[in-house]
N, C-alpha and C positions, 0 to 999 in steps of 0.2 A: 222834887223837894226844893225848899227855899234855901237861900244862901246861908242863913243862920244854921240850919240843920246840916248843910254840907260842911260848914266851918266846924261845927261840933263833932261831926263824924270823922273828920280828917285831921283835926287839930291845926288847921290853917286859918288864919284870920280872914274875915270877910274882905278886908282891904286887899289882901294878896289874891284872893279868888277873883276879885274884880280886875286886878292887874293881869292875871292869867287870861282872863276873857279878853282884855284889851290887846294882849299879845297874840291872840288867836289860838291859844293852847286849850281853852275850855269854852264850851258853848252853852248858852242858856236861851231858853225861849222866854217870852214874857206872858204873864197871866193877864187877864182882862183888866186888872188893877195896876198893871205895870211892874209888878214884882217879878224878879228873876225866878225861873223855874228850871231846875236841873234834872236830867234823867238819872235813873238809878245807877248807871255806869259812871257817873261823874266822880264817885268816891274812888273808884279804881284809877280813873284818869288823873285825879289830883295826886294820888300816891305815885303814879308813874312819873308825873312832872317832878315831884319832890325827889325821887330817886335819881332822875337824870340831872337835876340841879345839883344834887349831892355828888355826882360824878364830875362836876365842874363844867357842865355844858351851859352855854348861854341859851336864853329863851329862843333866839333865832334858830339855833341848831336843834333845840328840842322840838320846835314846830315841825321840822323835817323828820326827826327821829320818831315822833309819836305816831306817824303813819305806819311805822313798822313795829310798834310796841305792843306787847300782849301780856296780860296778867299783872298782878300788883307789883311784881318784882321788876316790871318794865323790861322783860326779856325782849331783845330786839332780833327780828328776822332781818339780817343785814343783807340788803341788796347791794349791787356794785356802787350805785350812787351814794348810798348812806355810808358804805365802807370808805369811800374816798373822803367824804366829809368828816367821819370820825378819825381817820388817819391824819388829816390836816389839824384837827383839834388836838390830837395826841402830840403831834410834832410841836405845835404852838405851846402846849403845856410843858413839854420837855425843855423848850427854849426858856420859858419863864422860870422853871426850876433851876436851870443852869445859871441864869442871871441872878437869882436869889442866892445860889451857892457862892457865886463870885462876891456878892455883897457881904455875905456872912463871913467869908474868908478875909475880906478887907477889914471888917469890924474886929474880927478876932486878932488880926495883925496889929491894929491899934492898941488893943488891950495887952498883947504880949510885949509890945515895944515899950509900954509904960512901966514894966516891972523891973 
């Protein structure tokens, strides 16, 4: 299928699909006229990418995770290497949440001090 059809079937812009391809998350062959041609499983792959992005993963991490993804829900068959990678991501996310909570508390403190 061509990029326009993939965009329509997934609800993802053609610009984003090209970006996913640049990041190595999605592959396309080229027709004789130079147009991108995607295999039928590209719809599932795009849905997997979207779900993993929704979980807060970067495209770099997703590139590794996609090797273990199956189905539209992006179920991951977690091997030891991927497990270590996801645990690092979870720890980093927890650190960011902690930093945001401290900032929130500081802002709330300014508001309560002004009353």
